[in-house]
TORGUFI-475357 format. One record per residue (C-alpha): residue number from 1; residue in one letter; z, y, x. Coordinates in steps of 0.05 Angstrom, whole numbers. Layout:
% TORGUFI-475357
+------+------+--------+--------+--------+
: resi : resn :      Z :      Y :      X :
+------+------+--------+--------+--------+
:  NUM :    a :      Z :      Y :      X :
...
+------+------+--------+--------+--------+
% end
This chain:
% TORGUFI-475357
+------+------+--------+--------+--------+
: resi : resn :      Z :      Y :      X :
+------+------+--------+--------+--------+
:    1 :    m :      0 :      0 :      0 :
:    2 :    n :    -20 :     68 :     27 :
:    3 :    v :    -11 :    139 :      2 :
:    4 :    v :    -68 :    188 :      5 :
:    5 :    t :    -51 :    262 :     -2 :
:    6 :    l :   -104 :    310 :    -28 :
:    7 :    l :    -95 :    385 :    -26 :
:    8 :    s :   -125 :    425 :    -83 :
:    9 :    h :   -149 :    497 :    -77 :
:   10 :    s :    -84 :    519 :   -111 :
:   11 :    g :    -42 :    487 :    -57 :
:   12 :    v :    -20 :    429 :   -101 :
:   13 :    q :    -11 :    363 :    -65 :
:   14 :    v :    -38 :    304 :   -106 :
:   15 :    h :    -13 :    237 :    -80 :
:   16 :    i :    -53 :    174 :    -98 :
:   17 :    i :    -26 :    106 :    -80 :
:   18 :    i :    -78 :     57 :    -54 :
:   19 :    v :    -68 :    -16 :    -73 :
:   20 :    q :   -111 :    -71 :    -42 :
:   21 :    g :   -160 :    -20 :    -16 :
:   22 :    a :   -180 :      9 :    -83 :
:   23 :    a :   -156 :     75 :   -109 :
:   24 :    c :   -120 :     69 :   -175 :
:   25 :    p :   -152 :    106 :   -233 :
:   26 :    i :   -126 :    176 :   -247 :
:   27 :    a :   -104 :    153 :   -316 :
:   28 :    t :    -55 :    103 :   -284 :
:   29 :    t :      2 :    153 :   -282 :
:   30 :    a :     50 :    102 :   -254 :
:   31 :    f :     12 :    107 :   -189 :
:   32 :    l :     -2 :    181 :   -188 :
:   33 :    y :     42 :    241 :   -180 :
:   34 :    y :     34 :    315 :   -168 :
:   35 :    f :     79 :    348 :   -117 :
:   36 :    y :     83 :    423 :   -113 :
:   37 :    p :    116 :    439 :    -46 :
:   38 :    r :    165 :    496 :    -38 :
:   39 :    m :    132 :    548 :    -81 :
:   40 :    p :    140 :    623 :    -70 :
:   41 :    t :    173 :    663 :   -125 :
:   42 :    d :    179 :    737 :   -138 :
:   43 :    n :    245 :    735 :   -103 :
:   44 :    p :    241 :    714 :    -29 :
:   45 :    h :    311 :    685 :    -32 :
:   46 :    i :    291 :    634 :    -85 :
:   47 :    y :    250 :    572 :    -74 :
:   48 :    r :    222 :    522 :   -124 :
:   49 :    q :    199 :    450 :   -123 :
:   50 :    v :    160 :    414 :   -177 :
:   51 :    y :    144 :    341 :   -189 :
:   52 :    h :     97 :    320 :   -246 :
:   53 :    s :     76 :    249 :   -264 :
:   54 :    r :     20 :    276 :   -306 :
:   55 :    p :    -27 :    336 :   -305 :
:   56 :    d :      8 :    402 :   -321 :
:   57 :    d :    -21 :    411 :   -391 :
:   58 :    a :      5 :    343 :   -413 :
:   59 :    i :     77 :    353 :   -392 :
:   60 :    l :    103 :    397 :   -448 :
:   61 :    a :     63 :    359 :   -501 :
:   62 :    w :     95 :    293 :   -480 :
:   63 :    t :    166 :    319 :   -469 :
:   64 :    d :    217 :    287 :   -515 :
:   65 :    q :    280 :    312 :   -482 :
:   66 :    v :    303 :    353 :   -422 :
:   67 :    i :    365 :    343 :   -380 :
:   68 :    v :    393 :    399 :   -336 :
:   69 :    v :    437 :    396 :   -274 :
:   70 :    i :    471 :    459 :   -250 :
:   71 :    t :    503 :    468 :   -181 :
:   72 :    r :    532 :    532 :   -153 :
:   73 :    r :    465 :    555 :   -124 :
:   74 :    g :    413 :    512 :   -158 :
:   75 :    i :    387 :    483 :   -223 :
:   76 :    l :    346 :    420 :   -237 :
:   77 :    g :    308 :    407 :   -301 :
:   78 :    a :    283 :    337 :   -316 :
:   79 :    a :    234 :    323 :   -373 :
:   80 :    f :    229 :    255 :   -405 :
:   81 :    a :    179 :    222 :   -451 :
:   82 :    a :    203 :    185 :   -513 :
:   83 :    s :    194 :    121 :   -473 :
:   84 :    g :    244 :    145 :   -421 :
:   85 :    e :    192 :    159 :   -368 :
:   86 :    v :    208 :    217 :   -322 :
:   87 :    l :    151 :    265 :   -334 :
:   88 :    a :    172 :    325 :   -292 :
:   89 :    l :    226 :    351 :   -245 :
:   90 :    h :    232 :    426 :   -234 :
:   91 :    y :    282 :    449 :   -183 :
:   92 :    m :    301 :    521 :   -166 :
:   93 :    a :    353 :    545 :   -116 :
:   94 :    y :    372 :    604 :    -75 :
:   95 :    k :    400 :    612 :     -4 :
:   96 :    n :    473 :    615 :     12 :
:   97 :    d :    469 :    688 :     34 :
:   98 :    r :    481 :    704 :    -40 :
:   99 :    p :    545 :    690 :    -79 :
:  100 :    a :    554 :    623 :   -114 :
:  101 :    w :    542 :    620 :   -189 :
:  102 :    d :    497 :    682 :   -189 :
:  103 :    l :    488 :    697 :   -262 :
:  104 :    d :    422 :    734 :   -252 :
:  105 :    f :    390 :    673 :   -220 :
:  106 :    f :    411 :    626 :   -275 :
:  107 :    e :    391 :    673 :   -330 :
:  108 :    q :    323 :    681 :   -298 :
:  109 :    s :    316 :    605 :   -292 :
:  110 :    f :    331 :    594 :   -366 :
:  111 :    n :    284 :    650 :   -387 :
:  112 :    q :    225 :    634 :   -341 :
:  113 :    e :    226 :    560 :   -323 :
:  114 :    h :    180 :    525 :   -372 :
:  115 :    l :    223 :    462 :   -380 :
:  116 :    l :    285 :    504 :   -394 :
:  117 :    t :    254 :    552 :   -445 :
:  118 :    r :    248 :    496 :   -497 :
:  119 :    r :    321 :    500 :   -518 :
:  120 :    e :    315 :    449 :   -574 :
:  121 :    k :    294 :    396 :   -523 :
:  122 :    i :    354 :    404 :   -477 :
:  123 :    k :    402 :    348 :   -495 :
:  124 :    k :    450 :    344 :   -434 :
:  125 :    v :    475 :    393 :   -383 :
:  126 :    f :    513 :    370 :   -321 :
:  127 :    f :    556 :    414 :   -276 :
:  128 :    c :    571 :    397 :   -204 :
:  129 :    t :    632 :    431 :   -175 :
:  130 :    e :    682 :    413 :   -120 :
:  131 :    r :    738 :    444 :   -162 :
:  132 :    s :    754 :    380 :   -199 :
:  133 :    t :    803 :    322 :   -204 :
:  134 :    v :    810 :    254 :   -237 :
:  135 :    i :    875 :    242 :   -276 :
:  136 :    p :    894 :    173 :   -305 :
:  137 :    d :    907 :    174 :   -380 :
:  138 :    e :    980 :    153 :   -372 :
:  139 :    l :    992 :    216 :   -330 :
:  140 :    y :    947 :    263 :   -369 :
:  141 :    n :    974 :    324 :   -405 :
:  142 :    r :    924 :    379 :   -419 :
:  143 :    d :    968 :    438 :   -399 :
:  144 :    e :    997 :    403 :   -338 :
:  145 :    a :    927 :    381 :   -316 :
:  146 :    e :    904 :    453 :   -315 :
:  147 :    k :    966 :    474 :   -276 :
:  148 :    w :    953 :    418 :   -226 :
:  149 :    l :    880 :    439 :   -217 :
:  150 :    r :    900 :    511 :   -206 :
:  151 :    a :    952 :    488 :   -155 :
:  152 :    t :    902 :    447 :   -115 :
:  153 :    h :    839 :    491 :   -120 :
:  154 :    y :    826 :    565 :   -123 :
:  155 :    i :    810 :    579 :   -196 :
:  156 :    e :    786 :    649 :   -214 :
:  157 :    p :    818 :    683 :   -274 :
:  158 :    t :    749 :    684 :   -305 :
:  159 :    d :    739 :    609 :   -297 :
:  160 :    t :    742 :    560 :   -354 :
:  161 :    i :    772 :    491 :   -344 :
:  162 :    e :    736 :    433 :   -377 :
:  163 :    h :    765 :    365 :   -395 :
:  164 :    f :    720 :    303 :   -399 :
:  165 :    e :    742 :    234 :   -419 :
:  166 :    l :    724 :    176 :   -374 :
:  167 :    k :    733 :    118 :   -422 :
:  168 :    h :    714 :     64 :   -373 :
:  169 :    e :    766 :     89 :   -324 :
:  170 :    y :    820 :    107 :   -375 :
:  171 :    a :    822 :    175 :   -343 :
:  172 :    r :    803 :    248 :   -352 :
:  173 :    y :    757 :    288 :   -307 :
:  174 :    v :    782 :    359 :   -303 :
:  175 :    y :    738 :    412 :   -272 :
:  176 :    a :    728 :    488 :   -269 :
:  177 :    v :    665 :    530 :   -278 :
:  178 :    p :    656 :    605 :   -288 :
:  179 :    v :    665 :    622 :   -361 :
:  180 :    y :    599 :    662 :   -361 :
:  181 :    m :    562 :    599 :   -338 :
:  182 :    r :    592 :    560 :   -396 :
:  183 :    e :    572 :    616 :   -444 :
:  184 :    l :    502 :    617 :   -414 :
:  185 :    v :    494 :    543 :   -427 :
:  186 :    n :    521 :    551 :   -498 :
:  187 :    i :    468 :    603 :   -512 :
:  188 :    n :    409 :    568 :   -479 :
:  189 :    c :    427 :    496 :   -494 :
:  190 :    p :    460 :    498 :   -563 :
:  191 :    d :    448 :    424 :   -577 :
:  192 :    a :    467 :    397 :   -509 :
:  193 :    e :    527 :    356 :   -489 :
:  194 :    i :    564 :    386 :   -429 :
:  195 :    m :    587 :    338 :   -376 :
:  196 :    p :    608 :    335 :   -303 :
:  197 :    l :    555 :    308 :   -256 :
:  198 :    a :    605 :    256 :   -232 :
:  199 :    a :    602 :    224 :   -301 :
:  200 :    c :    538 :    187 :   -284 :
:  201 :    q :    575 :    153 :   -227 :
:  202 :    l :    640 :    140 :   -264 :
:  203 :    i :    616 :    123 :   -334 :
:  204 :    d :    556 :     78 :   -321 :
:  205 :    y :    587 :     38 :   -265 :
:  206 :    n :    551 :    -30 :   -267 :
:  207 :    g :    609 :    -74 :   -247 :
:  208 :    q :    591 :    -89 :   -174 :
:  209 :    r :    652 :   -109 :   -134 :
:  210 :    e :    632 :    -60 :    -79 :
:  211 :    a :    592 :      3 :    -94 :
:  212 :    l :    589 :     70 :    -58 :
:  213 :    q :    548 :    122 :    -96 :
:  214 :    c :    528 :    188 :    -66 :
:  215 :    m :    493 :    247 :   -100 :
:  216 :    i :    468 :    296 :    -47 :
:  217 :    g :    455 :    368 :    -64 :
:  218 :    a :    435 :    426 :    -20 :
:  219 :    e :    506 :    440 :      4 :
:  220 :    q :    551 :    392 :    -32 :
:  221 :    a :    557 :    317 :    -41 :
:  222 :    c :    589 :    280 :    -99 :
:  223 :    v :    614 :    211 :    -76 :
:  224 :    s :    645 :    155 :   -117 :
:  225 :    w :    667 :     90 :    -86 :
:  226 :    y :    686 :     26 :   -124 :
:  227 :    k :    722 :    -32 :    -92 :
:  228 :    n :    739 :    -96 :   -129 :
:  229 :    n :    710 :    -66 :   -193 :
:  230 :    k :    759 :     -8 :   -191 :
:  231 :    l :    751 :     65 :   -173 :
:  232 :    f :    774 :     70 :   -101 :
:  233 :    w :    755 :    140 :    -80 :
:  234 :    h :    720 :    201 :   -110 :
:  235 :    r :    707 :    269 :    -81 :
:  236 :    v :    659 :    328 :    -86 :
:  237 :    f :    655 :    365 :    -19 :
:  238 :    e :    613 :    410 :     24 :
:  239 :    y :    570 :    385 :     81 :
:  240 :    s :    521 :    414 :    131 :
:  241 :    n :    483 :    352 :    153 :
:  242 :    a :    482 :    277 :    148 :
:  243 :    e :    534 :    270 :    203 :
:  244 :    d :    584 :    311 :    162 :
:  245 :    l :    573 :    268 :    101 :
:  246 :    a :    579 :    204 :    141 :
:  247 :    y :    642 :    229 :    174 :
:  248 :    e :    678 :    238 :    108 :
:  249 :    i :    661 :    168 :     86 :
:  250 :    r :    675 :    136 :    153 :
:  251 :    l :    742 :    172 :    155 :
:  252 :    v :    763 :    136 :     91 :
:  253 :    c :    738 :     71 :    121 :
:  254 :    k :    781 :     82 :    182 :
:  255 :    e :    843 :     97 :    140 :
:  256 :    h :    834 :     32 :    101 :
:  257 :    n :    808 :    -14 :    157 :
:  258 :    i :    738 :    -20 :    127 :
:  259 :    n :    677 :    -34 :    170 :
:  260 :    a :    631 :     25 :    154 :
:  261 :    a :    572 :     -8 :    189 :
:  262 :    r :    570 :    -61 :    134 :
:  263 :    l :    569 :    -12 :     76 :
:  264 :    d :    509 :     -1 :     31 :
:  265 :    v :    503 :     69 :      2 :
:  266 :    a :    467 :     85 :    -63 :
:  267 :    c :    438 :    155 :    -55 :
:  268 :    n :    410 :    203 :   -106 :
:  269 :    t :    389 :    274 :    -90 :
:  270 :    m :    380 :    340 :   -126 :
:  271 :    s :    313 :    356 :    -95 :
:  272 :    a :    260 :    329 :    -47 :
:  273 :    t :    292 :    370 :      9 :
:  274 :    e :    353 :    325 :     13 :
:  275 :    y :    309 :    264 :     27 :
:  276 :    a :    318 :    276 :    101 :
:  277 :    v :    394 :    274 :     95 :
:  278 :    a :    392 :    209 :     55 :
:  279 :    n :    345 :    178 :    105 :
:  280 :    e :    389 :    200 :    164 :
:  281 :    l :    449 :    165 :    133 :
:  282 :    s :    416 :     98 :    151 :
:  283 :    r :    441 :    111 :    223 :
:  284 :    y :    513 :    104 :    200 :
:  285 :    f :    512 :     51 :    146 :
:  286 :    n :    482 :    -18 :    133 :
:  287 :    g :    431 :      4 :     80 :
:  288 :    i :    411 :     65 :     40 :
:  289 :    y :    381 :     57 :    -29 :
:  290 :    t :    369 :     98 :    -91 :
:  291 :    g :    423 :    100 :   -144 :
:  292 :    a :    383 :     47 :   -181 :
:  293 :    g :    387 :      1 :   -120 :
:  294 :    k :    314 :      8 :    -99 :
:  295 :    p :    287 :     26 :    -30 :
:  296 :    i :    275 :    100 :    -17 :
:  297 :    q :    200 :    104 :     -2 :
:  298 :    t :    182 :    176 :    -22 :
:  299 :    v :    218 :    242 :    -21 :
:  300 :    w :    222 :    241 :    -97 :
:  301 :    d :    250 :    171 :   -106 :
:  302 :    p :    324 :    192 :   -102 :
:  303 :    v :    312 :    251 :   -149 :
:  304 :    i :    277 :    208 :   -201 :
:  305 :    s :    334 :    158 :   -194 :
:  306 :    l :    384 :    213 :   -208 :
:  307 :    a :    346 :    235 :   -270 :
:  308 :    q :    342 :    164 :   -296 :
:  309 :    q :    417 :    153 :   -287 :
:  310 :    l :    432 :    218 :   -322 :
:  311 :    s :    387 :    200 :   -381 :
:  312 :    v :    430 :    139 :   -398 :
:  313 :    c :    497 :    173 :   -384 :
:  314 :    a :    535 :    185 :   -448 :
+------+------+--------+--------+--------+
% end
């Protein structure tokens, strides 16, 4: 199997997979995808990536639902067909020389990004934030949980604290986001369920005795680790490179006498950019796969895997 990349006059890369020496027909969308590399925007501090499994004019017509992921400096929109096929992934982000949770950026994204302007199609919105904690049900008290979160993280007076039930874990996921971001989502996604990004790792756990799941964003990673079918470790933290990320995991291994070299890591990413980080992790662990347990062969595989996991998270 080979991949041929064609560059159109508009700068769009069209990738066609070659099987047994014959190019697959254009209509075979399972073997064709359109990758728009980092695209310039009106703002030089903002960059955009786009993945389409079909020609542009077919995406909106086929879209049955949209799922949104929001991090402190980025937003991902994923469009799905009624069959569950990932039709499109649109990612926008800005550099860290601007404050986190920049309201202007997110307002612009919801007003101008085609996938996000169809409010009635947005069914789920996920927030990723390091200001979070998991509390077992037997210890959970709503007021005390908020006090504990404020004691362990810096929570702004203008933040809102969200509580999400993890039924599988008999626990609550408590996290903080700016209140204006919550209001923005309420306005632009009136029919959407609001959830923490970690929910896709903690709700749809598939019962493997050993599973280390890692979602890699531009500047943060969300990691959940199951041992003996029980949640062993969970954390959302900042990182600069693959070595930083590996260090955090290997440190836990050292504390618990675990051989890190024998670990398999399931990696999803927020955008194609983080493919390099996921690939680099193979230096530190036994194997790196998508969250769905498949080999990572293209820069979009771990993003598609993330979208697919979010689509079944409920």
